[in-house]
DRENMI-887795 format. One line per field, with one value per residue (C-alpha): residue in one letter; chain; x, y, z. Coordinates in steps of 0.25 Angstrom, whole numbers, plus 2048, in hexadecimal, padded with zeros to 3 digits. Example, Ala and Ser with C-alpha at 12.3 -4.5 7.8 and 13.67 -1.06 7.14 Angstrom:
REM residues 2
rest	a	s
kette	A	A
c1	831	837
c2	7EE	7FC
c3	81F	81D
***
This chain:
REM residues 158
rest	m	a	l	i	v	e	n	g	s	s	v	s	g	s	n	t	y	v	s	l	a	e	y	q	a	w	a	a	e	r	g	v	t	h	t	g	s	d	a	n	l	t	t	h	i	y	r	a	m	d	y	i	e	s	l	k	f	i	g	e	k	a	n	e	n	q	s	m	q	w	p	r	l	g	a	i	i	d	g	y	e	v	d	g	t	e	i	p	s	q	l	k	n	a	t	y	e	a	i	y	s	t	s	i	s	n	s	e	l	a	p	l	e	r	r	t	q	s	e	k	i	g	d	i	q	v	t	y	a	n	n	s	s	s	r	t	t	s	p	a	l	l	y	s	l	r	k	l	l	i	p	l	s	y	v	s	r	a
kette	A	A	A	A	A	A	A	A	A	A	A	A	A	A	A	A	A	A	A	A	A	A	A	A	A	A	A	A	A	A	A	A	A	A	A	A	A	A	A	A	A	A	A	A	A	A	A	A	A	A	A	A	A	A	A	A	A	A	A	A	A	A	A	A	A	A	A	A	A	A	A	A	A	A	A	A	A	A	A	A	A	A	A	A	A	A	A	A	A	A	A	A	A	A	A	A	A	A	A	A	A	A	A	A	A	A	A	A	A	A	A	A	A	A	A	A	A	A	A	A	A	A	A	A	A	A	A	A	A	A	A	A	A	A	A	A	A	A	A	A	A	A	A	A	A	A	A	A	A	A	A	A	A	A	A	A	A	A
c1	800	805	804	7FB	7FB	7F0	7F1	7E5	7DB	7D6	7DF	7D8	7E0	7EA	7F1	7FB	7FD	80B	815	81F	829	821	827	833	835	831	83B	847	842	843	84F	848	84C	846	84D	842	83C	833	828	82D	82B	81D	818	81C	814	807	808	809	7FC	7F7	7F9	7F6	7E9	7E4	7E4	7DA	7DA	7D3	7C9	7C2	7C6	7C4	7BC	7B6	7BD	7CC	7D6	7DC	7D8	7DD	7DA	7D1	7C8	7C4	7D4	7D9	7E8	7EE	7E0	7DF	7D5	7DD	7D8	7D2	7DA	7E7	7EF	7F6	806	803	7FE	807	813	80C	809	819	81C	815	81C	829	824	820	82D	835	82D	823	816	80A	804	80F	80A	80D	818	81C	82A	830	83C	840	83E	842	83F	842	836	830	831	82D	82D	827	82E	827	81E	824	81B	818	81A	826	81C	820	81F	820	815	80B	80F	80B	7FE	7F9	7F1	7EC	7E4	7D6	7DC	7DA	7D1	7C7	7BA	7AD	7A0	79A
c2	800	80D	81A	824	831	839	846	84D	84A	83C	832	827	81D	824	81C	828	836	838	831	829	835	83F	835	832	843	845	83B	83D	84D	847	83F	832	825	819	80B	806	805	810	803	802	810	810	805	80D	817	810	80A	819	81C	811	819	826	821	81C	829	833	83F	84D	851	847	840	84A	842	832	82B	82E	823	82B	834	841	84A	84F	85A	860	85D	86A	86B	876	87F	87D	873	86B	86A	85E	85B	85C	852	859	85B	855	84A	847	849	840	837	837	834	829	822	824	820	812	812	811	807	80F	80E	814	807	7FE	7F3	7F9	7F2	7F4	7F8	7EE	7F6	7E9	7D9	7CD	7BF	7B7	7B6	7C2	7D1	7DC	7EA	7F4	801	80C	817	814	813	807	80E	818	825	82F	83D	842	839	83D	84D	84C	847	84E	858	84F	846	846	848	83C	844	847	846	847	843	838
c3	7FF	7FC	805	803	807	80D	808	80D	802	807	7FF	7F9	803	809	814	81A	81C	817	80D	80D	808	811	81C	818	816	824	82B	822	828	836	833	834	82B	828	825	81F	810	80B	80D	81B	81F	815	821	82B	826	825	832	839	830	836	844	83F	838	846	84E	84F	849	84B	841	838	82A	81F	817	81B	810	812	816	820	82C	826	821	82C	82D	838	83F	845	848	84F	84E	83E	836	82E	81F	81C	812	81A	81F	82C	82E	83D	836	82D	838	83F	835	833	842	842	836	83D	84B	843	83C	847	84C	856	84F	856	852	85A	862	86F	879	888	88A	894	89F	8A1	8A0	8A9	8A3	8AE	8B6	8AB	8B0	8A8	8AC	8A2	8A3	8AA	8A2	894	888	882	873	870	86C	860	866	85A	855	85F	85E	84F	854	85E	855	84E	857	85E	86C	875	87F	874	877	86C	86B	862
***
């Protein structure tokens, strides 16, 4: 399957907000290198998009037949409404960060594992690290998404 980039016009069959070349340019600007093939990197893009598309975004889909969550109507970022044919830069940045996290085996969709502080085989003893997260999180990804997501404390009426 080929990458089909959503550009804000509700592209039929779209499956990403960024192209392979766009991601590679973003990564190069930041000194991020990848040792795998373009096919391998494309797989990371698909996996990152699985995560991005699972999120609850502000606003509503621009039309009912679009493949992806964006473009959206009624999405307000920094006090300004995002045009219904726009893919916001914050979303592209979040997508880049999600791809990078996935490429370094830190996908937000990866299974959670406990971090072990110590282990003993005879008479089996395991000690889990105090206050350790079960997954490494990416502050850059969370920062990129903060203006695009519905707050967890948001309450709506049916």
